[in-house]
C-alpha atoms as one frame of an Amber mdcrd trajectory, in Angstrom:
protein
 -11.202 -13.487   5.929 -10.235 -14.275   9.500 -12.588 -12.929  12.141 -11.457
 -12.376  15.688 -13.438 -11.641  18.811 -11.938  -8.321  19.871 -13.464  -8.713
  23.332 -11.609 -11.985  23.960  -9.172 -11.295  26.835  -6.466 -13.381  25.150
  -5.696 -10.330  22.974  -5.369  -7.960  25.942  -1.797  -6.897  26.757  -2.531
  -5.176  30.057  -5.333  -3.974  32.309  -4.480  -0.459  31.147  -5.965  -1.220
  27.701  -9.137  -3.224  28.232 -11.382  -4.069  25.252 -14.177  -1.839  26.515
 -14.015   1.253  24.302 -16.907   0.517  21.952 -19.386   2.519  24.034 -17.176
   5.592  23.522 -17.818   5.607  19.777 -20.107   8.421  18.736 -21.141   6.745
  15.475 -22.085   3.239  14.307 -19.262   0.917  13.276 -20.271   1.101   9.594
 -19.419   4.833   9.668 -15.941   4.218  11.078 -13.034   5.369   8.929 -11.449
   1.912   9.067 -14.613   0.331   7.631 -15.136   3.086   5.049 -11.539   2.817
   3.800 -11.816  -0.937   3.278 -15.238  -0.588   1.648 -13.747   1.963  -0.765
 -11.052  -0.512  -1.822 -13.626  -3.279  -2.255 -15.820  -0.887  -4.240 -12.986
  -0.050  -6.627 -12.336  -3.745  -7.206 -16.031  -4.361  -7.898 -16.146  -1.497
 -10.421 -13.097  -2.918 -12.210 -14.680  -6.385 -12.264 -17.920  -4.931 -13.632
 -16.039  -3.097 -16.386 -14.071  -6.205 -17.364 -17.242  -8.301 -17.412 -19.028
  -5.745 -19.619 -16.085  -5.707 -22.019 -16.099  -9.500 -22.218 -19.874  -9.586
 -22.796 -19.563  -7.074 -25.602 -17.111  -9.425 -27.348 -15.417  -6.701 -29.399
 -11.893  -5.417 -29.606 -11.248  -2.553 -27.231 -10.611   0.903 -28.571  -7.423
   2.667 -27.495  -9.293   5.074 -25.215 -10.978   2.151 -23.449  -7.639   0.466
 -22.791  -6.163   3.749 -21.534  -9.163   4.331 -19.257  -8.963   0.841 -17.789
  -5.203   1.156 -17.268  -5.717   4.498 -15.535  -8.395   3.058 -13.245  -6.180
   0.099 -12.332  -3.179   2.372 -11.730  -5.304   4.554  -9.450  -6.538   1.525
  -7.514  -3.002   0.203  -7.079  -1.817   3.576  -5.736  -4.788   3.708  -3.355
  -4.191   0.140  -2.167  -0.428   0.572  -1.676  -0.896   3.859   0.183  -3.602
   2.356   2.363  -1.551  -0.715   3.253   1.533   1.388   3.862  -0.458   3.473
   6.362  -1.695   0.304   8.054   1.690  -1.434   8.158   3.787   1.605   9.083
   1.457   3.601  11.343  -1.731   1.877  12.484  -0.532  -1.668  13.201   2.523
  -0.629  15.271   0.255   1.549  17.439  -2.302  -1.249  17.796   0.448  -3.644
  18.887   1.205  -1.355  21.822  -2.322  -1.974  23.164  -3.334  -5.507  22.178
  -2.031  -8.706  20.604  -2.485  -7.936  16.940  -2.556 -11.109  14.804   0.140
 -11.592  12.175  -0.923 -11.475   8.539
């Protein structure tokens, strides 16, 4: 993961949008929607990994309901991930680019 210093003036597009808004937040960063959304995606991935690991440890053929449940969980994660990234790419990132130099993927 690439980390950037959001206070670095090299990302500032104009004096109108200075990187000085953090003190306006009324909650800690870990309660921010952006952080929560990404933690939710990471949590889903961890749950899927845990399930796959448990299945491997059990070393038995999967029953049909187990396969269907796993497929459903993966399908739900994919929908969540695609919707999330669509919101970022189509809505959030274009707005961010109006205010600061947003790094390319």
